[in-house]
Residue frames as qw, qx, qy, qz and C-alpha x, y, z in Angstrom:
[[0.016, -0.177, 0.881, -0.439, 203.14, 147.17, 157.84],
 [0.564, 0.179, 0.463, -0.660, 199.34, 147.26, 158.21],
 [0.719, 0.407, -0.313, -0.468, 198.91, 145.94, 154.68],
 [0.352, 0.339, -0.870, 0.070, 201.30, 143.07, 155.44],
 [0.242, -0.010, 0.803, -0.544, 199.32, 142.18, 158.54],
 [0.666, 0.315, 0.186, -0.650, 196.02, 142.33, 156.64],
 [0.632, 0.420, -0.575, -0.306, 197.43, 140.13, 153.88],
 [0.137, 0.236, -0.926, 0.261, 198.68, 137.63, 156.45],
 [0.441, 0.139, 0.625, -0.629, 195.27, 137.54, 158.11],
 [0.698, 0.400, -0.132, -0.579, 193.60, 137.10, 154.72],
 [0.483, 0.367, -0.788, -0.107, 195.89, 134.18, 153.84],
 [0.070, -0.082, 0.891, -0.440, 195.17, 132.57, 157.20],
 [0.581, 0.245, 0.355, -0.690, 191.43, 133.06, 156.71],
 [0.695, 0.400, -0.417, -0.428, 191.57, 131.39, 153.30],
 [0.294, 0.297, -0.899, 0.133, 193.61, 128.55, 154.77],
 [0.255, 0.045, 0.775, -0.577, 191.14, 128.03, 157.60],
 [0.638, 0.368, 0.211, -0.642, 188.02, 128.41, 155.45],
 [0.586, 0.054, 0.754, 0.293, 189.45, 126.53, 152.50],
 [0.104, 0.269, -0.453, -0.844, 188.89, 127.05, 148.83],
 [0.091, 0.333, 0.929, 0.131, 185.72, 124.97, 148.62],
 [0.207, -0.390, -0.361, -0.821, 182.25, 126.29, 148.01],
 [0.413, -0.497, -0.725, 0.239, 181.06, 125.81, 151.58],
 [0.017, 0.523, 0.038, 0.851, 179.66, 129.32, 151.82],
 [0.639, -0.661, -0.299, -0.254, 177.63, 128.42, 154.92],
 [0.773, -0.390, -0.184, 0.465, 180.77, 127.80, 156.94],
 [0.408, 0.236, 0.044, 0.881, 182.42, 130.89, 155.45],
 [0.258, -0.667, -0.235, -0.659, 179.39, 132.97, 156.40],
 [0.739, -0.616, -0.267, 0.061, 179.60, 131.61, 159.95],
 [0.681, -0.116, -0.094, 0.717, 183.25, 132.65, 160.06],
 [0.162, 0.454, 0.156, 0.862, 182.23, 136.13, 158.97],
 [0.443, -0.746, -0.475, -0.144, 179.84, 136.50, 161.90],
 [0.575, -0.650, -0.141, 0.476, 182.47, 137.69, 164.32],
 [0.489, 0.114, 0.243, 0.830, 184.27, 139.66, 161.62],
 [0.034, -0.721, -0.380, -0.578, 181.43, 142.16, 161.15],
 [0.530, -0.821, -0.210, 0.018, 181.35, 142.92, 164.87],
 [0.685, -0.408, 0.075, 0.598, 185.12, 143.18, 165.19],
 [0.388, 0.340, 0.314, 0.797, 185.43, 145.43, 162.13],
 [0.194, -0.821, -0.326, -0.427, 182.70, 147.73, 163.43],
 [0.648, -0.719, -0.106, 0.229, 184.43, 147.83, 166.79],
 [0.644, -0.195, 0.184, 0.716, 187.85, 148.55, 165.30],
 [0.242, 0.586, 0.356, 0.686, 186.40, 151.24, 163.03],
 [0.324, -0.879, -0.204, -0.286, 185.20, 153.10, 166.10],
 [0.635, -0.705, 0.173, 0.264, 188.38, 152.61, 168.14],
 [0.400, 0.859, -0.313, -0.071, 191.40, 154.14, 166.48],
 [0.943, -0.069, 0.054, 0.321, 194.15, 151.61, 165.72],
 [0.503, -0.526, 0.185, 0.660, 197.75, 152.87, 165.59],
 [0.261, -0.014, 0.533, 0.804, 197.54, 153.56, 161.84],
 [0.211, 0.695, 0.661, -0.190, 194.02, 155.03, 161.94],
 [0.047, 0.734, -0.067, -0.674, 195.24, 158.34, 160.53],
 [0.017, -0.285, 0.730, 0.621, 195.90, 156.58, 157.21],
 [0.120, 0.379, 0.911, 0.109, 192.41, 155.06, 157.03],
 [0.162, -0.340, -0.308, -0.874, 189.52, 157.02, 155.53],
 [0.341, 0.038, 0.546, -0.764, 186.70, 158.05, 157.84],
 [0.013, -0.309, -0.919, -0.246, 183.60, 155.94, 157.46],
 [0.153, 0.650, 0.465, -0.582, 181.31, 158.95, 157.38],
 [0.488, 0.671, 0.461, 0.314, 179.67, 160.37, 154.26],
 [0.299, -0.350, 0.082, 0.884, 181.32, 163.48, 152.85],
 [0.390, 0.766, 0.316, -0.402, 179.15, 166.16, 151.32],
 [0.357, 0.777, -0.330, -0.400, 179.75, 166.43, 147.59],
 [0.009, 0.377, -0.910, -0.172, 181.24, 162.92, 147.28],
 [0.760, 0.001, -0.401, -0.512, 179.09, 160.28, 145.65],
 [0.760, -0.403, 0.426, -0.282, 178.41, 157.39, 148.07],
 [0.966, 0.248, 0.041, 0.059, 179.54, 154.85, 145.46],
 [0.498, 0.682, -0.352, 0.403, 182.90, 156.61, 144.99],
 [0.331, -0.659, 0.497, -0.456, 183.38, 156.85, 148.76],
 [0.935, -0.156, 0.253, -0.194, 182.56, 153.14, 149.14],
 [0.883, 0.395, -0.101, 0.234, 185.08, 152.04, 146.50],
 [0.246, 0.745, -0.394, 0.478, 187.73, 154.42, 147.83],
 [0.514, -0.591, 0.454, -0.426, 187.35, 153.08, 151.38],
 [0.993, -0.017, -0.022, -0.117, 187.49, 149.36, 150.53],
 [0.726, 0.461, -0.367, 0.354, 191.20, 149.20, 149.66],
 [0.025, 0.588, -0.518, 0.620, 192.51, 150.96, 152.77],
 [0.703, -0.335, 0.377, -0.502, 190.32, 148.69, 154.89],
 [0.291, -0.337, 0.892, 0.075, 191.93, 145.63, 153.30],
 [0.685, 0.408, 0.567, -0.205, 189.18, 144.71, 150.84],
 [0.311, -0.173, 0.605, 0.712, 190.52, 144.20, 147.30],
 [0.522, 0.650, 0.219, -0.507, 188.68, 145.89, 144.45],
 [0.517, -0.011, 0.701, 0.492, 189.18, 144.06, 141.17],
 [0.077, 0.437, 0.577, 0.686, 186.40, 145.86, 139.33],
 [0.066, 0.041, 0.340, -0.937, 184.86, 149.06, 140.71],
 [0.547, -0.080, -0.299, -0.778, 181.48, 148.64, 139.01],
 [0.684, -0.152, -0.708, -0.082, 181.15, 145.07, 140.29],
 [0.329, -0.094, -0.649, 0.680, 182.19, 146.10, 143.81],
 [0.275, -0.022, 0.126, -0.953, 179.56, 148.86, 143.82],
 [0.666, -0.123, -0.500, -0.540, 176.92, 146.35, 142.70],
 [0.592, -0.157, -0.744, 0.268, 177.90, 144.05, 145.55],
 [0.102, -0.050, -0.454, 0.884, 177.72, 146.98, 147.98],
 [0.461, -0.082, -0.145, -0.872, 174.25, 147.87, 146.71],
 [0.714, -0.176, -0.630, -0.248, 173.07, 144.28, 147.21],
 [0.402, -0.104, -0.679, 0.605, 174.52, 144.34, 150.73],
 [0.157, 0.004, 0.222, -0.962, 172.50, 147.51, 151.39],
 [0.614, -0.129, -0.408, -0.663, 169.33, 146.00, 149.94],
 [0.643, -0.170, -0.740, 0.107, 169.75, 142.97, 152.22],
 [0.234, -0.106, -0.554, 0.792, 170.32, 145.14, 155.30],
 [0.336, -0.024, -0.012, -0.942, 167.35, 147.36, 154.42],
 [0.679, -0.115, -0.553, -0.469, 165.26, 144.23, 153.92],
 [0.732, -0.540, 0.168, -0.380, 165.94, 143.15, 157.49],
 [0.917, 0.109, -0.314, 0.220, 168.79, 140.71, 156.99],
 [0.631, -0.714, 0.091, 0.288, 171.58, 140.67, 159.54],
 [0.113, 0.857, -0.462, -0.199, 175.01, 142.08, 158.75],
 [0.456, -0.336, 0.817, 0.109, 176.38, 138.55, 159.01],
 [0.669, 0.423, 0.611, -0.018, 173.91, 137.27, 156.42],
 [0.405, 0.895, -0.009, -0.188, 174.79, 140.14, 154.08],
 [0.289, -0.648, 0.630, 0.317, 178.42, 138.96, 153.94],
 [0.735, 0.190, 0.641, 0.112, 177.32, 136.27, 151.48],
 [0.526, 0.842, 0.100, -0.061, 177.35, 138.80, 148.63],
 [0.009, 0.846, -0.526, -0.086, 181.06, 139.46, 149.07],
 [0.574, -0.282, 0.768, 0.039, 181.79, 135.76, 149.50],
 [0.686, 0.389, 0.614, 0.041, 179.87, 134.73, 146.40],
 [0.481, 0.860, 0.172, 0.021, 180.24, 137.69, 144.04],
 [0.139, 0.916, -0.368, 0.086, 183.70, 139.07, 144.82],
 [0.890, 0.051, -0.390, 0.231, 185.29, 135.93, 146.27],
 [0.076, -0.706, 0.425, -0.561, 186.33, 137.97, 149.29],
 [0.368, 0.003, -0.850, 0.377, 187.36, 136.16, 152.44],
 [0.380, -0.688, -0.618, 0.023, 184.95, 136.18, 155.39],
 [0.386, -0.528, -0.193, 0.731, 186.99, 138.97, 156.97],
 [0.118, -0.028, 0.368, 0.922, 186.98, 141.05, 153.77],
 [0.221, -0.502, -0.690, -0.473, 183.24, 140.49, 153.32],
 [0.402, -0.676, -0.527, 0.322, 182.60, 141.57, 156.89],
 [0.283, -0.387, 0.020, 0.878, 184.61, 144.74, 156.34],
 [0.003, -0.190, -0.558, -0.808, 182.73, 145.44, 153.10],
 [0.284, -0.655, -0.688, -0.131, 179.40, 145.15, 154.94],
 [0.364, -0.650, -0.299, 0.596, 180.55, 147.73, 157.49],
 [0.196, -0.219, 0.285, 0.912, 181.86, 150.09, 154.80],
 [0.086, -0.384, -0.691, -0.606, 178.66, 149.71, 152.75],
 [0.317, -0.714, -0.620, 0.078, 176.39, 150.37, 155.73],
 [0.352, -0.631, -0.157, 0.673, 178.40, 153.44, 156.75],
 [0.120, -0.375, 0.339, 0.854, 178.85, 154.96, 153.27],
 [0.098, -0.135, -0.748, -0.642, 176.34, 153.54, 150.78],
 [0.468, -0.545, -0.563, -0.408, 173.24, 153.09, 152.92],
 [0.100, 0.331, -0.519, 0.782, 173.75, 155.19, 156.01],
 [0.672, -0.341, -0.001, -0.657, 170.26, 154.34, 157.28],
 [0.947, -0.109, -0.300, -0.032, 171.74, 150.90, 158.06],
 [0.301, 0.606, -0.551, 0.488, 174.86, 152.14, 159.88],
 [0.508, -0.470, 0.472, -0.546, 173.40, 151.25, 163.27],
 [0.975, 0.017, -0.024, -0.222, 173.08, 147.61, 162.16],
 [0.818, 0.328, -0.327, 0.341, 176.87, 147.19, 162.06],
 [0.658, -0.476, -0.277, 0.514, 177.85, 148.89, 165.30],
 [0.174, -0.870, -0.019, 0.462, 179.68, 152.12, 166.03]]
């Protein structure tokens, strides 16, 4: 059920954003997504028990945790190595002082994720790959 809803939202986002290369407008659309994903990650939705915690687990490599968390949060992983590289660039941008919204561009450009998916990936990356940036994406 949750997956169906996420897919529907993704299709709507693509329809609204379009298939063009107007990444500026797509990045603007992702602005509210980062905040809403961070907010929903901290407040338990009805199916929260099926979603992985966005807290590092001792003994689990951050990259593996990042990739494992993307799918359940509705972010498609076509190639794990490529997704990790995108996550690392998101972290580098956040560490360099860029906003979470600006960091969504890596998902939009490299993975062809929707603005919503890119926003979710930024939250997951900040919470699992570069925990020093977790406060930049909310609770």
